[in-house]
VEXKOL-565510 format. One record per residue (C-alpha): residue number from 1; residue in three letters; x, y, z. Coordinates in Angstrom, 2 decimals, always signed. Layout:
REM residues N
   drenfi   vofi      east     north        up
      NUM    ALA         X         Y         Z
...
***
This chain:
REM residues 218
   drenfi   vofi      east     north        up
        1    UNK   -100.13    -55.97   +154.40
        2    UNK   -103.39    -54.05   +154.67
        3    UNK   -102.03    -51.92   +150.86
        4    UNK   -102.27    -54.98   +149.50
        5    UNK   -105.83    -56.17   +150.61
        6    UNK   -106.89    -52.29   +149.77
        7    UNK   -105.22    -52.55   +146.29
        8    UNK   -106.98    -55.63   +145.69
        9    UNK   -109.70    -54.63   +146.13
       10    UNK   -110.11    -51.52   +144.85
       11    UNK   -109.51    -53.89   +141.71
       12    UNK   -111.95    -56.16   +142.29
       13    UNK   -114.51    -53.33   +142.83
       14    UNK   -113.97    -51.07   +139.73
       15    UNK   -113.39    -54.51   +137.23
       16    UNK   -116.40    -56.17   +138.26
       17    UNK   -118.79    -52.43   +138.62
       18    UNK   -117.76    -52.00   +135.32
       19    UNK   -117.95    -55.62   +133.91
       20    UNK   -121.45    -56.25   +135.76
       21    UNK   -122.85    -52.66   +134.10
       22    UNK   -122.03    -53.10   +130.33
       23    UNK   -122.41    -56.74   +130.79
       24    UNK   -125.70    -56.19   +131.76
       25    UNK   -126.66    -53.47   +129.08
       26    UNK   -125.18    -55.98   +126.30
       27    UNK   -127.24    -59.14   +128.19
       28    UNK   -130.65    -57.03   +127.46
       29    UNK   -129.26    -56.66   +123.81
       30    UNK   -128.85    -59.73   +123.13
       31    UNK   -132.07    -60.57   +124.86
       32    UNK   -134.51    -58.24   +122.76
       33    UNK   -133.40    -60.11   +119.40
       34    UNK   -134.31    -63.42   +117.68
       35    UNK   -133.84    -66.37   +120.72
       36    UNK   -132.32    -68.26   +118.24
       37    UNK   -131.10    -66.04   +115.99
       38    UNK   -127.72    -66.16   +114.29
       39    UNK   -126.24    -62.95   +116.05
       40    UNK   -127.39    -64.71   +119.22
       41    UNK   -125.61    -67.62   +119.13
       42    UNK   -122.38    -65.80   +118.08
       43    UNK   -123.00    -63.85   +120.60
       44    UNK   -122.63    -66.47   +123.50
       45    UNK   -120.01    -68.28   +121.31
       46    UNK   -117.61    -65.14   +121.45
       47    UNK   -118.42    -64.07   +125.18
       48    UNK   -117.69    -68.29   +126.05
       49    UNK   -114.45    -67.35   +123.92
       50    UNK   -113.60    -63.99   +125.88
       51    UNK   -114.85    -64.76   +129.19
       52    UNK   -111.68    -67.45   +129.15
       53    UNK   -109.21    -65.14   +127.49
       54    UNK   -107.47    -63.77   +130.45
       55    UNK   -104.14    -64.86   +131.89
       56    UNK   -100.92    -63.78   +130.47
       57    UNK   -102.13    -64.05   +126.82
       58    UNK   -104.34    -61.19   +127.36
       59    UNK   -101.95    -59.15   +128.74
       60    UNK    -99.61    -60.18   +125.64
       61    UNK   -102.42    -59.36   +123.27
       62    UNK   -102.32    -55.75   +125.06
       63    UNK    -98.91    -55.04   +125.11
       64    UNK    -98.67    -55.95   +120.92
       65    UNK   -101.16    -53.65   +120.54
       66    UNK   -100.63    -50.83   +123.14
       67    UNK    -97.62    -51.86   +125.07
       68    UNK    -94.12    -49.75   +124.96
       69    UNK    -93.13    -51.49   +121.54
       70    UNK    -97.39    -51.88   +120.23
       71    UNK    -98.38    -51.87   +116.80
       72    UNK   -100.93    -49.19   +117.20
       73    UNK    -99.59    -46.74   +119.63
       74    UNK    -98.08    -46.91   +123.56
       75    UNK   -100.47    -46.20   +125.84
       76    UNK    -98.57    -45.26   +129.39
       77    UNK   -102.17    -44.49   +130.76
       78    UNK   -102.53    -48.37   +130.59
       79    UNK   -100.06    -48.75   +133.36
       80    UNK   -102.05    -46.82   +136.08
       81    UNK   -103.34    -48.22   +138.84
       82    UNK   -106.27    -48.94   +139.39
       83    UNK   -107.67    -47.77   +136.44
       84    UNK   -105.40    -49.09   +133.70
       85    UNK   -105.42    -52.43   +134.84
       86    UNK   -109.29    -52.26   +134.99
       87    UNK   -109.70    -51.69   +131.20
       88    UNK   -108.10    -54.87   +130.96
       89    UNK   -109.61    -57.05   +133.17
       90    UNK   -113.11    -55.82   +131.47
       91    UNK   -112.03    -57.78   +128.43
       92    UNK   -113.03    -61.05   +130.21
       93    UNK   -115.17    -59.40   +133.16
       94    UNK   -118.11    -58.43   +130.81
       95    UNK   -118.23    -61.40   +127.86
       96    UNK   -118.61    -63.51   +131.65
       97    UNK   -121.43    -61.41   +132.60
       98    UNK   -123.30    -61.65   +129.71
       99    UNK   -123.44    -65.33   +130.08
      100    UNK   -124.41    -65.15   +133.70
      101    UNK   -126.85    -62.29   +133.79
      102    UNK   -128.54    -63.41   +130.43
      103    UNK   -130.42    -66.37   +131.79
      104    UNK   -132.09    -63.79   +134.35
      105    UNK   -133.42    -61.35   +131.91
      106    UNK   -134.95    -64.30   +129.98
      107    UNK   -136.48    -65.41   +132.96
      108    UNK   -138.91    -62.59   +132.55
      109    UNK   -142.46    -63.05   +131.35
      110    UNK   -144.28    -61.24   +129.17
      111    UNK   -146.89    -61.70   +130.58
      112    UNK   -145.59    -59.86   +133.35
      113    UNK   -144.80    -56.52   +131.05
      114    UNK   -148.22    -57.14   +129.09
      115    UNK   -150.21    -57.22   +132.36
      116    UNK   -148.19    -54.04   +133.47
      117    UNK   -149.27    -52.00   +130.29
      118    UNK   -152.75    -53.06   +130.56
      119    UNK   -152.99    -51.60   +133.94
      120    UNK   -151.56    -48.77   +132.81
      121    UNK   -148.19    -48.24   +133.97
      122    UNK   -145.15    -46.87   +131.98
      123    UNK   -142.34    -48.29   +130.51
      124    UNK   -140.32    -46.94   +133.73
      125    UNK   -142.79    -47.77   +136.17
      126    UNK   -142.39    -51.88   +134.49
      127    UNK   -138.86    -51.40   +135.74
      128    UNK   -139.08    -49.39   +138.43
      129    UNK   -141.30    -51.61   +140.15
      130    UNK   -141.59    -54.97   +138.40
      131    UNK   -138.82    -55.92   +136.40
      132    UNK   -135.60    -54.05   +138.59
      133    UNK   -136.59    -55.78   +141.42
      134    UNK   -136.94    -59.26   +140.11
      135    UNK   -133.42    -58.81   +138.15
      136    UNK   -131.77    -57.26   +141.20
      137    UNK   -131.09    -60.65   +142.68
      138    UNK   -129.34    -61.52   +139.81
      139    UNK   -127.41    -58.76   +139.06
      140    UNK   -126.11    -58.45   +142.57
      141    UNK   -125.00    -61.78   +142.56
      142    UNK   -122.86    -61.52   +139.16
      143    UNK   -121.69    -58.65   +140.48
      144    UNK   -120.11    -60.31   +143.71
      145    UNK   -119.29    -63.53   +140.70
      146    UNK   -117.21    -60.68   +138.98
      147    UNK   -115.57    -59.67   +142.14
      148    UNK   -114.42    -63.08   +143.09
      149    UNK   -113.10    -63.86   +139.51
      150    UNK   -111.15    -60.45   +139.52
      151    UNK   -109.84    -61.70   +142.92
      152    UNK   -108.08    -64.86   +141.51
      153    UNK   -107.28    -63.55   +137.85
      154    UNK   -103.45    -63.24   +138.84
      155    UNK   -101.49    -63.96   +135.73
      156    UNK   -103.03    -61.19   +133.55
      157    UNK   -101.77    -58.28   +135.99
      158    UNK    -98.61    -60.23   +136.71
      159    UNK    -97.88    -60.29   +132.95
      160    UNK    -98.96    -57.09   +132.65
      161    UNK    -96.52    -55.50   +135.82
      162    UNK    -94.55    -57.41   +137.58
      163    UNK    -92.20    -54.91   +138.89
      164    UNK    -94.75    -53.34   +141.41
      165    UNK    -96.90    -55.89   +143.44
      166    UNK    -99.93    -53.65   +143.86
      167    UNK   -102.60    -56.65   +144.90
      168    UNK   -102.72    -59.76   +147.42
      169    UNK   -101.76    -62.00   +144.56
      170    UNK    -98.54    -60.27   +143.08
      171    UNK    -97.09    -60.16   +146.85
      172    UNK    -98.13    -63.66   +147.76
      173    UNK    -95.95    -64.60   +144.63
      174    UNK    -93.49    -62.48   +145.76
      175    UNK    -92.97    -63.50   +149.51
      176    UNK    -92.30    -67.62   +147.88
      177    UNK    -90.44    -66.53   +144.85
      178    UNK    -88.18    -63.56   +145.48
      179    UNK    -84.52    -63.31   +143.90
      180    UNK    -83.76    -60.58   +146.04
      181    UNK    -84.14    -61.41   +149.44
      182    UNK    -87.86    -60.75   +150.43
      183    UNK    -89.34    -64.21   +150.59
      184    UNK    -91.19    -65.14   +153.40
      185    UNK    -93.22    -68.13   +153.51
      186    UNK    -95.22    -67.25   +156.81
      187    UNK    -96.03    -63.67   +154.99
      188    UNK    -97.57    -65.44   +151.99
      189    UNK    -99.67    -68.03   +154.20
      190    UNK   -101.09    -65.30   +156.18
      191    UNK   -102.08    -63.29   +152.74
      192    UNK   -103.31    -66.86   +151.61
      193    UNK   -105.53    -67.52   +154.21
      194    UNK   -107.13    -63.38   +153.99
      195    UNK   -107.59    -64.62   +150.34
      196    UNK   -109.55    -67.89   +151.37
      197    UNK   -111.86    -65.44   +153.51
      198    UNK   -112.80    -62.79   +151.24
      199    UNK   -113.93    -65.26   +148.46
      200    UNK   -115.56    -67.18   +151.23
      201    UNK   -117.37    -64.13   +151.88
      202    UNK   -118.26    -63.05   +148.47
      203    UNK   -119.04    -66.54   +146.74
      204    UNK   -121.76    -66.84   +150.11
      205    UNK   -123.06    -64.19   +149.08
      206    UNK   -123.52    -65.05   +145.90
      207    UNK   -125.00    -68.28   +146.03
      208    UNK   -127.61    -66.60   +148.27
      209    UNK   -128.82    -64.17   +145.72
      210    UNK   -128.37    -67.10   +142.94
      211    UNK   -131.05    -68.69   +145.30
      212    UNK   -132.99    -65.13   +145.31
      213    UNK   -133.06    -65.21   +142.18
      214    UNK   -134.04    -68.86   +141.15
      215    UNK   -137.12    -68.48   +143.48
      216    UNK   -138.60    -65.02   +141.86
      217    UNK   -137.43    -66.16   +137.81
      218    UNK   -138.51    -69.90   +137.78
***
C-alpha cells in the first residue's frame, strides 16, 4: 500500500515541478508583452482550454498520435513510470501554472524595478533581492496547486495505462471494482482517507502561501 502513495508522490512532484518551472517562464513571457495585446489574450484563452484538457480526452489524443498504432510513431518511452506520464501531465499542468502565476507577475510594480535601477542594482540583483522574494510565495503556492491537481488526475493515467496500478487512485478503483477477486472496500476506504489527508495538507499550504503573496502584491 505504501508503494502506491510513493508512486503518487513521485508523479505529483515531478509533474508539478515541471509544470511550475515552464509555466512560470511562459507566464513571464506573456506578462512582458502588451497587456491588452492579441498575443496575451490568445495565450490566456489557450491556457484556459488546455488546463481543463485532461482525463480520457488527453490520453486518447496521445494514444492516437504516439500510441501503439499512433499516426506519427510509437513512443514506448511514454509508458514508463513516472517520467512518461509526467510529460503527459505537463500538457495541462503548464497552462494551469500560467493562469495561476500570471497575476503575481502582473502585481510587480514598475516603480520597484525603476527604483532598483536608480540605486545602481543590476537585473540579477533586482530579481535576487526584490522580484524573486516577492514572487516566491506565489510560485510555491502554484506548485502546491499543481501537486494537488496531479494527485486528483485519475482519468488520464487510467486511460493511458489500466493494466498496472502505479498511484493511489488507480488502486482505489481496483479495490472497488476489480473483476479478478482483488476488490476490497476496506482497502479503498483507507487509501481514500490517505488521499484526503494529503490533499488537506497540500491545500492548507497553498492557502497560506497565497495569503502571503496577496499581502505583498496588492
